N, CA, C and O atoms as a Tinker XYZ file with bonds, in Angstrom:
   512  protein
     1  N    121.858000  105.149000  101.761000    73     2
     2  CA   120.413000  105.149000  101.155000    64     1     3
     3  C    119.708000  103.834000  101.300000    63     2     4     5
     4  O    118.503000  103.807000  101.548000    81     3
     5  N    120.345000  102.856000  101.171000    73     3     6
     6  CA   119.812000  101.140000  101.141000    64     5     7
     7  C    120.672000  100.416000  102.063000    63     6     8     9
     8  O    121.595000   99.773000  101.563000    81     7
     9  N    120.482000  100.411000  103.689000    73     7    10
    10  CA   121.000000   99.565000  104.133000    64     9    11
    11  C    121.502000   98.377000  103.984000    63    10    12    13
    12  O    120.681000   97.477000  103.810000    81    11
    13  N    123.104000   97.977000  104.008000    73    11    14
    14  CA   123.284000   96.685000  103.944000    64    13    15
    15  C    122.837000   95.696000  104.747000    63    14    16    17
    16  O    122.905000   94.534000  104.344000    81    15
    17  N    122.315000   95.992000  105.996000    73    15    18
    18  CA   121.864000   95.040000  106.898000    64    17    19
    19  C    120.633000   94.296000  106.740000    63    18    20    21
    20  O    120.278000   93.249000  107.282000    81    19
    21  N    119.926000   95.187000  105.717000    73    19    22
    22  CA   118.303000   94.836000  105.581000    64    21    23
    23  C    118.537000   93.836000  104.156000    63    22    24    25
    24  O    119.469000   93.607000  103.386000    81    23
    25  N    116.837000   93.319000  104.339000    73    23    26
    26  CA   116.650000   92.713000  102.803000    64    25    27
    27  C    115.438000   93.318000  102.229000    63    26    28    29
    28  O    114.566000   93.771000  102.971000    81    27
    29  N    115.350000   93.344000  101.135000    73    27    30
    30  CA   114.344000   93.949000  100.170000    64    29    31
    31  C    113.684000   92.966000   99.126000    63    30    32    33
    32  O    114.061000   91.945000   98.551000    81    31
    33  N    112.353000   93.840000   99.136000    73    31    34
    34  CA   111.635000   92.963000   98.138000    64    33    35
    35  C    111.274000   93.860000   96.739000    63    34    36    37
    36  O    111.385000   95.084000   96.671000    81    35
    37  N    110.780000   92.904000   95.554000    73    35    38
    38  CA   110.683000   93.894000   94.428000    64    37    39
    39  C    109.635000   94.880000   94.445000    63    38    40    41
    40  O    109.430000   95.672000   93.526000    81    39
    41  N    108.792000   94.790000   95.815000    73    39    42
    42  CA   107.465000   95.691000   95.840000    64    41    43
    43  C    108.200000   96.880000   96.690000    63    42    44    45
    44  O    107.456000   97.755000   97.134000    81    43
    45  N    109.465000   96.971000   96.925000    73    43    46
    46  CA   109.866000   98.070000   97.694000    64    45    47
    47  C    109.624000   98.085000   99.365000    63    46    48    49
    48  O    109.591000   99.117000  100.035000    81    47
    49  N    109.487000   96.921000   99.812000    73    47    50
    50  CA   109.640000   96.907000  101.372000    64    49    51
    51  C    111.105000   96.380000  101.915000    63    50    52    53
    52  O    111.821000   95.695000  101.184000    81    51
    53  N    111.393000   96.650000  102.893000    73    51    54
    54  CA   112.355000   96.076000  103.507000    64    53    55
    55  C    112.105000   95.355000  104.695000    63    54    56    57
    56  O    111.044000   95.526000  105.295000    81    55
    57  N    113.270000   94.288000  105.247000    73    55    58
    58  CA   113.083000   93.489000  106.327000    64    57    59
    59  C    114.376000   93.534000  107.190000    63    58    60    61
    60  O    115.482000   93.469000  106.653000    81    59
    61  N    114.227000   93.643000  108.495000    73    59    62
    62  CA   115.186000   93.862000  109.309000    64    61    63
    63  C    114.951000   92.649000  110.091000    63    62    64    65
    64  O    113.859000   92.295000  110.536000    81    63
    65  N    116.177000   91.983000  110.232000    73    63    66
    66  CA   116.243000   90.749000  111.490000    64    65    67
    67  C    117.291000   91.114000  112.430000    63    66    68    69
    68  O    118.356000   91.668000  112.158000    81    67
    69  N    116.896000   90.766000  113.486000    73    67    70
    70  CA   115.471000   90.547000  114.269000    64    69    71
    71  C    114.923000   91.723000  114.424000    63    70    72    73
    72  O    115.516000   92.797000  114.315000    81    71
    73  N    113.545000   91.535000  114.734000    73    71    74
    74  CA   112.630000   92.763000  114.793000    64    73    75
    75  C    112.947000   92.891000  116.603000    63    74    76    77
    76  O    113.769000   92.230000  117.237000    81    75
    77  N    112.193000   93.742000  117.030000    73    75    78
    78  CA   112.035000   93.886000  118.513000    64    77    79
    79  C    111.432000   92.708000  119.482000    63    78    80    81
    80  O    111.951000   92.428000  120.562000    81    79
    81  N    110.262000   92.049000  118.954000    73    79    82
    82  CA   109.636000   90.917000  119.554000    64    81    83
    83  C    110.665000   89.686000  119.021000    63    82    84    85
    84  O    111.131000   89.693000  117.882000    81    83
    85  N    110.968000   88.563000  120.074000    73    83    86
    86  CA   111.625000   87.760000  119.832000    64    85    87
    87  C    110.996000   86.623000  118.603000    63    86    88    89
    88  O    109.918000   86.040000  118.708000    81    87
    89  N    111.938000   86.491000  117.470000    73    87    90
    90  CA   111.525000   85.690000  116.517000    64    89    91
    91  C    110.766000   86.306000  115.437000    63    90    92    93
    92  O    110.142000   85.750000  114.534000    81    91
    93  N    110.967000   87.901000  115.748000    73    91    94
    94  CA   110.136000   88.493000  114.891000    64    93    95
    95  C    111.287000   89.537000  113.544000    63    94    96    97
    96  O    112.467000   89.795000  113.787000    81    95
    97  N    110.787000   89.839000  112.621000    73    95    98
    98  CA   111.080000   90.523000  111.786000    64    97    99
    99  C    110.372000   91.919000  111.468000    63    98   100   101
   100  O    109.154000   91.904000  111.295000    81    99
   101  N    111.128000   93.223000  111.376000    73    99   102
   102  CA   110.714000   94.527000  111.281000    64   101   103
   103  C    110.653000   94.496000  109.921000    63   102   104   105
   104  O    111.456000   93.860000  109.238000    81   103
   105  N    109.458000   95.352000  109.339000    73   103   106
   106  CA   109.109000   95.671000  107.857000    64   105   107
   107  C    108.894000   97.282000  107.798000    63   106   108   109
   108  O    108.424000   97.974000  108.701000    81   107
   109  N    109.276000   97.650000  106.722000    73   107   110
   110  CA   109.024000   99.000000  106.418000    64   109   111
   111  C    109.038000   99.078000  104.744000    63   110   112   113
   112  O    109.009000   98.138000  103.950000    81   111
   113  N    109.085000  100.317000  104.516000    73   111   114
   114  CA   109.331000  100.668000  102.934000    64   113   115
   115  C    110.496000  101.395000  102.818000    63   114   116   117
   116  O    111.012000  102.080000  103.700000    81   115
   117  N    110.973000  101.180000  101.452000    73   115   118
   118  CA   112.371000  101.890000  101.198000    64   117   119
   119  C    112.588000  103.293000  100.820000    63   118   120   121
   120  O    111.603000  103.898000  100.396000    81   119
   121  N    113.545000  103.822000  100.889000    73   119   122
   122  CA   113.775000  105.419000  100.628000    64   121   123
   123  C    113.040000  105.501000   99.149000    63   122   124   125
   124  O    112.187000  106.369000   98.969000    81   123
   125  N    113.383000  104.597000   98.119000    73   123   126
   126  CA   112.819000  104.806000   96.607000    64   125   127
   127  C    110.991000  104.744000   96.514000    63   126   128   129
   128  O    110.177000  105.303000   95.779000    81   127
   129  N    110.868000  103.740000   97.692000    73   127   130
   130  CA   109.252000  103.849000   97.587000    64   129   131
   131  C    108.396000  105.013000   98.341000    63   130   132   133
   132  O    107.256000  105.368000   98.040000    81   131
   133  N    109.312000  105.586000   99.520000    73   131   134
   134  CA   108.733000  106.822000  100.086000    64   133   135
   135  C    108.711000  108.064000   99.203000    63   134   136   137
   136  O    107.866000  108.960000   99.225000    81   135
   137  N    109.801000  107.960000   98.412000    73   135   138
   138  CA   110.035000  109.207000   97.529000    64   137   139
   139  C    109.198000  109.115000   96.413000    63   138   140   141
   140  O    108.941000  110.199000   95.889000    81   139
   141  N    108.541000  107.801000   95.742000    73   139   142
   142  CA   107.908000  107.657000   94.810000    64   141   143
   143  C    106.543000  107.902000   95.037000    63   142   144   145
   144  O    105.774000  108.142000   94.106000    81   143
   145  N    106.171000  107.856000   96.279000    73   143   146
   146  CA   104.686000  107.975000   96.732000    64   145   147
   147  C    104.475000  109.360000   97.054000    63   146   148   149
   148  O    103.373000  109.844000   96.798000    81   147
   149  N    105.570000  110.226000   97.693000    73   147   150
   150  CA   105.338000  111.591000   98.014000    64   149   151
   151  C    104.759000  111.648000   99.314000    63   150   152   153
   152  O    104.653000  110.586000   99.927000    81   151
   153  N    104.377000  112.676000   99.824000    73   151   154
   154  CA   104.120000  112.789000  101.306000    64   153   155
   155  C    102.910000  112.001000  101.764000    63   154   156   157
   156  O    101.753000  112.261000  101.434000    81   155
   157  N    103.295000  111.003000  102.563000    73   155   158
   158  CA   102.320000  110.175000  103.464000    64   157   159
   159  C    101.279000  110.711000  104.258000    63   158   160   161
   160  O    101.727000  111.291000  105.247000    81   159
   161  N    100.115000  110.719000  104.176000    73   159   162
   162  CA    99.274000  111.368000  104.993000    64   161   163
   163  C     98.395000  110.218000  105.813000    63   162   164   165
   164  O     97.676000  110.665000  106.706000    81   163
   165  N     98.383000  108.951000  105.622000    73   163   166
   166  CA    97.564000  107.981000  106.309000    64   165   167
   167  C     98.374000  106.945000  105.985000    63   166   168   169
   168  O     99.046000  106.921000  104.954000    81   167
   169  N     98.348000  105.874000  107.006000    73   167   170
   170  CA    98.766000  104.297000  107.111000    64   169   171
   171  C     97.777000  103.671000  107.652000    63   170   172   173
   172  O     97.164000  104.078000  108.638000    81   171
   173  N     97.517000  102.472000  106.950000    73   171   174
   174  CA    96.599000  101.582000  107.096000    64   173   175
   175  C     97.458000  100.150000  107.401000    63   174   176   177
   176  O     97.942000   99.554000  106.439000    81   175
   177  N     97.610000   99.681000  108.626000    73   175   178
   178  CA    98.358000   98.567000  108.906000    64   177   179
   179  C     97.650000   97.505000  109.258000    63   178   180   181
   180  O     96.694000   97.758000  109.990000    81   179
   181  N     97.868000   96.041000  108.878000    73   179   182
   182  CA    97.681000   94.948000  109.514000    64   181   183
   183  C     97.175000   95.168000  111.365000    63   182   184   185
   184  O     97.737000   96.049000  112.016000    81   183
   185  N     96.394000   94.518000  111.841000    73   183   186
   186  CA    96.319000   94.300000  113.480000    64   185   187
   187  C     97.055000   93.445000  113.865000    63   186   188   189
   188  O     97.248000   92.462000  113.150000    81   187
   189  N     97.772000   93.591000  115.295000    73   187   190
   190  CA    98.274000   92.574000  115.827000    64   189   191
   191  C     97.246000   91.416000  115.677000    63   190   192   193
   192  O     96.025000   91.515000  115.553000    81   191
   193  N     98.014000   90.299000  115.717000    73   191   194
   194  CA    97.401000   88.876000  115.481000    64   193   195
   195  C     96.840000   88.452000  114.096000    63   194   196   197
   196  O     96.493000   87.303000  113.824000    81   195
   197  N     96.798000   89.396000  113.346000    73   195   198
   198  CA    96.582000   88.993000  111.813000    64   197   199
   199  C     97.595000   87.963000  111.200000    63   198   200   201
   200  O     98.798000   88.129000  111.399000    81   199
   201  N     97.224000   87.106000  110.601000    73   199   202
   202  CA    98.178000   86.302000  109.768000    64   201   203
   203  C     98.467000   87.230000  108.242000    63   202   204   205
   204  O     97.573000   87.768000  107.589000    81   203
   205  N     99.583000   87.239000  107.985000    73   203   206
   206  CA    99.756000   87.718000  106.549000    64   205   207
   207  C    100.662000   86.471000  105.716000    63   206   208   209
   208  O    101.269000   85.513000  106.195000    81   207
   209  N    100.490000   86.896000  104.286000    73   207   210
   210  CA   101.057000   85.827000  103.665000    64   209   211
   211  C    101.891000   86.478000  102.607000    63   210   212   213
   212  O    101.486000   87.425000  101.934000    81   211
   213  N    103.379000   85.790000  102.456000    73   211   214
   214  CA   104.012000   86.525000  101.721000    64   213   215
   215  C    103.608000   86.959000  100.352000    63   214   216   217
   216  O    103.046000   86.113000   99.656000    81   215
   217  N    103.786000   88.016000   99.916000    73   215   218
   218  CA   103.291000   88.558000   98.611000    64   217   219
   219  C    101.860000   88.929000   98.485000    63   218   220   221
   220  O    101.468000   89.278000   97.371000    81   219
   221  N    101.059000   88.900000   99.443000    73   219   222
   222  CA    99.733000   89.407000   99.414000    64   221   223
   223  C     99.659000   90.900000  100.142000    63   222   224   225
   224  O    100.430000   91.138000  101.071000    81   223
   225  N     98.668000   91.934000   99.670000    73   223   226
   226  CA    98.512000   92.955000  100.308000    64   225   227
   227  C     98.044000   92.921000  101.819000    63   226   228   229
   228  O     97.213000   92.068000  102.131000    81   227
   229  N     98.468000   93.691000  102.661000    73   227   230
   230  CA    98.151000   93.707000  104.044000    64   229   231
   231  C     97.989000   95.086000  104.904000    63   230   232   233
   232  O     97.972000   95.191000  106.130000    81   231
   233  N     97.880000   96.075000  103.955000    73   231   234
   234  CA    97.831000   97.511000  104.360000    64   233   235
   235  C     97.885000   98.432000  102.968000    63   234   236   237
   236  O     97.956000   98.055000  101.799000    81   235
   237  N     97.829000   99.681000  103.487000    73   235   238
   238  CA    98.090000  100.751000  102.461000    64   237   239
   239  C     98.573000  101.996000  103.012000    63   238   240   241
   240  O     98.271000  102.460000  104.111000    81   239
   241  N     99.471000  102.574000  102.018000    73   239   242
   242  CA    99.981000  103.727000  102.337000    64   241   243
   243  C     99.146000  104.866000  101.497000    63   242   244   245
   244  O     98.772000  104.589000  100.357000    81   243
   245  N     98.886000  106.026000  102.016000    73   243   246
   246  CA    98.007000  107.224000  101.134000    64   245   247
   247  C     98.906000  108.133000  101.338000    63   246   248   249
   248  O     99.505000  108.463000  102.361000    81   247
   249  N     98.958000  108.612000   99.971000    73   247   250
   250  CA    99.897000  109.838000  100.082000    64   249   251
   251  C     99.306000  111.130000   99.326000    63   250   252   253
   252  O     98.155000  110.892000   98.962000    81   251
   253  N     99.663000  112.212000   99.035000    73   251   254
   254  CA    99.158000  113.112000   98.653000    64   253   255
   255  C     99.002000  112.872000   96.915000    63   254   256   257
   256  O     98.353000  113.598000   96.163000    81   255
   257  N     99.634000  111.887000   96.603000    73   255   258
   258  CA    99.490000  111.535000   95.039000    64   257   259
   259  C     98.512000  110.492000   94.672000    63   258   260   261
   260  O     97.727000  110.516000   93.724000    81   259
   261  N     98.709000  109.385000   95.747000    73   259   262
   262  CA    97.998000  108.072000   95.400000    64   261   263
   263  C     97.796000  107.443000   96.673000    63   262   264   265
   264  O     98.215000  107.950000   97.713000    81   263
   265  N     97.073000  106.187000   96.625000    73   263   266
   266  CA    97.483000  104.964000   97.625000    64   265   267
   267  C     98.118000  104.020000   96.976000    63   266   268   269
   268  O     98.023000  103.691000   95.794000    81   267
   269  N     98.883000  103.535000   97.963000    73   267   270
   270  CA    99.587000  102.108000   97.192000    64   269   271
   271  C     99.540000  101.013000   98.573000    63   270   272   273
   272  O     99.723000  101.288000   99.759000    81   271
   273  N     99.255000   99.807000   97.993000    73   271   274
   274  CA    99.279000   98.855000   98.795000    64   273   275
   275  C    100.726000   98.478000   99.380000    63   274   276   277
   276  O    101.815000   98.568000   98.814000    81   275
   277  N    100.408000   98.005000  100.751000    73   275   278
   278  CA   101.620000   97.218000  101.432000    64   277   279
   279  C    101.574000   95.649000  101.336000    63   278   280   281
   280  O    100.596000   95.008000  101.723000    81   279
   281  N    102.766000   95.040000  100.760000    73   279   282
   282  CA   102.576000   93.560000  100.620000    64   281   283
   283  C    103.638000   92.960000  101.719000    63   282   284   285
   284  O    104.752000   93.424000  101.960000    81   283
   285  N    103.258000   92.251000  102.095000    73   283   286
   286  CA   103.875000   91.141000  103.229000    64   285   287
   287  C    105.088000   90.424000  102.642000    63   286   288   289
   288  O    104.965000   89.553000  101.780000    81   287
   289  N    106.102000   90.762000  103.068000    73   287   290
   290  CA   107.394000   89.904000  102.460000    64   289   291
   291  C    107.556000   89.072000  102.985000    63   290   292   293
   292  O    108.581000   88.517000  102.588000    81   291
   293  N    106.978000   88.452000  103.947000    73   291   294
   294  CA   107.016000   87.133000  104.776000    64   293   295
   295  C    105.884000   86.558000  105.132000    63   294   296   297
   296  O    104.933000   87.339000  105.161000    81   295
   297  N    105.584000   85.121000  105.502000    73   295   298
   298  CA   104.408000   84.721000  105.749000    64   297   299
   299  C    104.515000   84.518000  107.458000    63   298   300   301
   300  O    105.490000   83.927000  107.922000    81   299
   301  N    103.543000   85.002000  108.262000    73   299   302
   302  CA   103.673000   84.856000  109.792000    64   301   303
   303  C    102.512000   85.407000  110.197000    63   302   304   305
   304  O    101.503000   85.583000  109.514000    81   303
   305  N    102.722000   85.729000  111.567000    73   303   306
   306  CA   101.563000   86.613000  112.210000    64   305   307
   307  C    102.027000   88.118000  112.821000    63   306   308   309
   308  O    103.013000   88.245000  113.548000    81   307
   309  N    101.323000   89.023000  112.488000    73   307   310
   310  CA   101.915000   90.310000  113.207000    64   309   311
   311  C    101.822000   90.319000  114.605000    63   310   312   313
   312  O    100.844000   89.930000  115.243000    81   311
   313  N    102.999000   90.834000  115.126000    73   311   314
   314  CA   103.252000   90.884000  116.567000    64   313   315
   315  C    103.239000   92.235000  116.952000    63   314   316   317
   316  O    102.961000   92.445000  118.133000    81   315
   317  N    103.484000   93.240000  116.199000    73   315   318
   318  CA   103.586000   94.480000  116.348000    64   317   319
   319  C    103.265000   95.460000  115.614000    63   318   320   321
   320  O    103.801000   95.326000  114.514000    81   319
   321  N    102.547000   96.539000  115.694000    73   319   322
   322  CA   102.688000   97.604000  114.492000    64   321   323
   323  C    103.404000   99.045000  115.046000    63   322   324   325
   324  O    103.701000   99.183000  116.232000    81   323
   325  N    103.599000   99.911000  114.205000    73   323   326
   326  CA   104.463000  101.006000  114.649000    64   325   327
   327  C    103.060000  102.116000  115.157000    63   326   328   329
   328  O    102.212000  102.589000  114.400000    81   327
   329  N    103.155000  102.283000  116.424000    73   327   330
   330  CA   101.873000  103.157000  117.012000    64   329   331
   331  C    102.147000  104.515000  116.422000    63   330   332   333
   332  O    101.169000  105.262000  116.374000    81   331
   333  N    103.290000  104.977000  115.963000    73   331   334
   334  CA   103.458000  106.496000  116.294000    64   333   335
   335  C    102.946000  107.023000  114.780000    63   334   336   337
   336  O    102.640000  108.197000  114.572000    81   335
   337  N    102.903000  105.982000  113.772000    73   335   338
   338  CA   102.135000  106.458000  112.362000    64   337   339
   339  C    100.716000  106.653000  112.457000    63   338   340   341
   340  O    100.180000  107.103000  111.445000    81   339
   341  N     99.971000  106.405000  113.482000    73   339   342
   342  CA    98.517000  107.051000  113.517000    64   341   343
   343  C     98.637000  108.355000  113.702000    63   342   344   345
   344  O     97.715000  108.828000  113.038000    81   343
   345  N     99.320000  109.385000  114.295000    73   343   346
   346  CA    99.320000  110.562000  114.581000    64   345   347
   347  C    100.382000  111.156000  113.880000    63   346   348   349
   348  O    100.447000  112.384000  113.815000    81   347
   349  N    101.309000  110.360000  113.293000    73   347   350
   350  CA   102.679000  111.073000  112.417000    64   349   351
   351  C    103.102000  110.088000  111.286000    63   350   352   353
   352  O    104.173000  109.480000  111.280000    81   351
   353  N    102.253000  110.012000  110.444000    73   351   354
   354  CA   102.384000  109.114000  108.919000    64   353   355
   355  C    103.440000  109.648000  108.422000    63   354   356   357
   356  O    104.050000  108.861000  107.698000    81   355
   357  N    104.075000  111.039000  108.550000    73   355   358
   358  CA   105.062000  111.442000  107.709000    64   357   359
   359  C    106.491000  110.966000  108.030000    63   358   360   361
   360  O    107.520000  111.477000  107.588000    81   359
   361  N    106.392000  109.748000  108.995000    73   359   362
   362  CA   107.601000  109.487000  109.476000    64   361   363
   363  C    108.097000  108.470000  108.728000    63   362   364   365
   364  O    109.274000  108.144000  108.880000    81   363
   365  N    107.277000  107.813000  107.808000    73   363   366
   366  CA   107.494000  106.925000  106.865000    64   365   367
   367  C    108.330000  107.857000  105.853000    63   366   368   369
   368  O    109.400000  107.354000  105.507000    81   367
   369  N    108.060000  109.023000  105.357000    73   367   370
   370  CA   108.823000  109.995000  104.568000    64   369   371
   371  C    110.380000  110.245000  105.314000    63   370   372   373
   372  O    111.465000  109.838000  104.900000    81   371
   373  N    110.146000  110.905000  106.324000    73   371   374
   374  CA   111.191000  111.214000  107.110000    64   373   375
   375  C    112.276000  110.152000  107.553000    63   374   376   377
   376  O    113.459000  110.489000  107.584000    81   375
   377  N    111.981000  109.192000  107.809000    73   375   378
   378  CA   112.785000  108.195000  108.476000    64   377   379
   379  C    112.489000  106.691000  108.060000    63   378   380   381
   380  O    112.309000  105.752000  108.836000    81   379
   381  N    112.479000  106.663000  106.876000    73   379   382
   382  CA   111.724000  105.194000  106.434000    64   381   383
   383  C    112.599000  103.893000  107.157000    63   382   384   385
   384  O    111.961000  102.887000  107.466000    81   383
   385  N    113.872000  103.941000  107.377000    73   383   386
   386  CA   114.550000  102.803000  108.139000    64   385   387
   387  C    114.323000  102.631000  109.490000    63   386   388   389
   388  O    114.468000  101.487000  109.921000    81   387
   389  N    113.937000  103.674000  110.404000    73   387   390
   390  CA   113.956000  103.749000  111.845000    64   389   391
   391  C    112.513000  103.936000  112.478000    63   390   392   393
   392  O    111.765000  103.025000  112.831000    81   391
   393  N    112.286000  105.220000  112.548000    73   391   394
   394  CA   110.893000  105.822000  113.149000    64   393   395
   395  C    110.117000  105.470000  112.166000    63   394   396   397
   396  O    109.035000  105.044000  112.570000    81   395
   397  N    110.260000  105.481000  110.844000    73   395   398
   398  CA   108.791000  104.930000  110.107000    64   397   399
   399  C    108.677000  103.778000  109.849000    63   398   400   401
   400  O    107.858000  103.541000  108.962000    81   399
   401  N    109.196000  102.921000  110.290000    73   399   402
   402  CA   109.036000  101.354000  110.433000    64   401   403
   403  C    107.375000  101.161000  110.380000    63   402   404   405
   404  O    106.599000  101.992000  110.852000    81   403
   405  N    106.993000  100.007000  109.768000    73   403   406
   406  CA   105.514000   99.902000  109.674000    64   405   407
   407  C    104.971000   98.945000  110.704000    63   406   408   409
   408  O    104.101000   99.298000  111.500000    81   407
   409  N    105.539000   97.606000  110.685000    73   407   410
   410  CA   104.916000   96.347000  111.423000    64   409   411
   411  C    105.912000   95.307000  111.672000    63   410   412   413
   412  O    106.940000   95.279000  110.996000    81   411
   413  N    105.694000   94.477000  112.562000    73   411   414
   414  CA   106.924000   93.271000  112.651000    64   413   415
   415  C    106.057000   91.955000  112.678000    63   414   416   417
   416  O    105.030000   91.999000  113.355000    81   415
   417  N    106.352000   90.829000  112.035000    73   415   418
   418  CA   105.906000   89.683000  111.894000    64   417   419
   419  C    106.879000   88.566000  112.429000    63   418   420   421
   420  O    108.088000   88.433000  112.234000    81   419
   421  N    105.949000   87.760000  113.201000    73   419   422
   422  CA   106.606000   86.507000  113.953000    64   421   423
   423  C    106.424000   85.623000  112.365000    63   422   424   425
   424  O    105.331000   85.356000  111.865000    81   423
   425  N    107.766000   85.274000  111.765000    73   423   426
   426  CA   108.146000   84.538000  110.606000    64   425   427
   427  C    107.629000   82.867000  110.767000    63   426   428   429
   428  O    108.114000   82.273000  111.730000    81   427
   429  N    106.975000   82.336000  110.155000    73   427   430
   430  CA   106.478000   81.135000  110.100000    64   429   431
   431  C    107.863000   80.203000  109.547000    63   430   432   433
   432  O    108.019000   79.121000  110.113000    81   431
   433  N    108.661000   80.511000  108.683000    73   431   434
   434  CA   109.748000   80.126000  108.382000    64   433   435
   435  C    110.916000   81.004000  108.054000    63   434   436   437
   436  O    110.947000   81.617000  106.987000    81   435
   437  N    111.761000   81.075000  108.830000    73   435   438
   438  CA   112.745000   81.822000  108.739000    64   437   439
   439  C    113.799000   82.046000  107.543000    63   438   440   441
   440  O    114.644000   82.930000  107.406000    81   439
   441  N    113.487000   81.012000  106.768000    73   439   442
   442  CA   114.383000   80.950000  105.529000    64   441   443
   443  C    113.680000   81.760000  104.285000    63   442   444   445
   444  O    114.074000   81.937000  103.132000    81   443
   445  N    112.665000   82.122000  104.861000    73   443   446
   446  CA   111.880000   83.178000  103.843000    64   445   447
   447  C    112.677000   84.413000  103.538000    63   446   448   449
   448  O    112.690000   84.915000  102.414000    81   447
   449  N    113.298000   84.862000  104.499000    73   447   450
   450  CA   113.983000   85.957000  104.764000    64   449   451
   451  C    115.306000   85.972000  103.715000    63   450   452   453
   452  O    115.542000   86.892000  102.932000    81   451
   453  N    116.052000   84.849000  103.861000    73   451   454
   454  CA   117.127000   84.450000  102.959000    64   453   455
   455  C    116.791000   84.579000  101.455000    63   454   456   457
   456  O    117.725000   84.717000  100.665000    81   455
   457  N    115.617000   84.545000  101.047000    73   455   458
   458  CA   115.346000   84.422000   99.669000    64   457   459
   459  C    114.948000   85.638000   99.276000    63   458   460   461
   460  O    114.363000   85.697000   98.195000    81   459
   461  N    115.163000   86.878000  100.041000    73   459   462
   462  CA   114.940000   88.588000   99.563000    64   461   463
   463  C    116.127000   89.006000   99.294000    63   462   464   465
   464  O    117.134000   88.384000   99.631000    81   463
   465  N    116.141000   90.194000   98.605000    73   463   466
   466  CA   117.281000   90.724000   97.581000    64   465   467
   467  C    118.121000   91.331000   98.897000    63   466   468   469
   468  O    117.631000   91.711000   99.960000    81   467
   469  N    119.531000   91.308000   98.509000    73   467   470
   470  CA   120.347000   92.045000   99.372000    64   469   471
   471  C    120.149000   93.500000   99.008000    63   470   472   473
   472  O    119.243000   93.870000   98.261000    81   471
   473  N    121.127000   94.397000   99.627000    73   471   474
   474  CA   121.041000   95.843000   99.130000    64   473   475
   475  C    121.559000   95.882000   97.564000    63   474   476   477
   476  O    120.957000   96.511000   96.694000    81   475
   477  N    122.488000   95.292000   97.382000    73   475   478
   478  CA   123.252000   95.374000   95.892000    64   477   479
   479  C    121.945000   94.985000   95.016000    63   478   480   481
   480  O    121.512000   95.736000   94.142000    81   479
   481  N    121.505000   94.043000   95.257000    73   479   482
   482  CA   120.329000   93.417000   94.177000    64   481   483
   483  C    119.423000   94.294000   94.064000    63   482   484   485
   484  O    119.045000   94.590000   92.931000    81   483
   485  N    118.841000   94.937000   95.223000    73   483   486
   486  CA   117.589000   95.616000   95.213000    64   485   487
   487  C    118.093000   97.112000   94.339000    63   486   488   489
   488  O    117.365000   97.626000   93.489000    81   487
   489  N    119.284000   97.605000   94.679000    73   487   490
   490  CA   119.694000   98.888000   93.877000    64   489   491
   491  C    119.647000   98.468000   92.529000    63   490   492   493
   492  O    119.172000   99.195000   91.656000    81   491
   493  N    120.159000   97.218000   92.273000    73   491   494
   494  CA   120.223000   96.879000   90.657000    64   493   495
   495  C    118.905000   96.848000   90.119000    63   494   496   497
   496  O    118.634000   97.220000   88.977000    81   495
   497  N    118.006000   96.358000   91.024000    73   495   498
   498  CA   116.603000   96.074000   90.449000    64   497   499
   499  C    115.813000   97.346000   90.116000    63   498   500   501
   500  O    114.951000   97.345000   89.237000    81   499
   501  N    116.182000   98.623000   90.966000    73   499   502
   502  CA   115.361000   99.766000   90.607000    64   501   503
   503  C    116.528000  100.729000   89.644000    63   502   504   505
   504  O    116.222000  101.831000   89.189000    81   503
   505  N    117.741000  100.160000   89.465000    73   503   506
   506  CA   118.509000  101.083000   88.399000    64   505   507
   507  C    118.055000  100.703000   86.986000    63   506   508   509
   508  O    118.194000  101.472000   86.035000    81   507
   509  N    117.480000   99.424000   86.882000    73   507   510
   510  CA   117.233000   99.231000   85.533000    64   509   511
   511  C    115.966000   99.600000   85.432000    63   510   512
   512  O    115.395000   99.558000   84.342000    81   511
């Protein structure tokens, strides 16, 4: 449910290193987050070329229950967004770790990723 090869934030984002683009990381939301949100009906993502800052909001997920902010887990430049989410935002629910990824960031400082939680720490944080 929480892949060991990912890093996690307390805001329920995951980070996969490396992303598809060279020097980038891929970002999405966790199984826990998508389950809490319910059925995702709209995804608002940053644009390619936008700068994002770790901890700042950079998009929104709209579900049948509520609207939730997406927080940047790292600082850098957005180099890709998941184009499939425009027409099929429900991919975030059905496949949050693969087809439902959100965006990729070229990280300004790779050590930022090391500071995120591993799978065990994330699971402990949501169990408490």
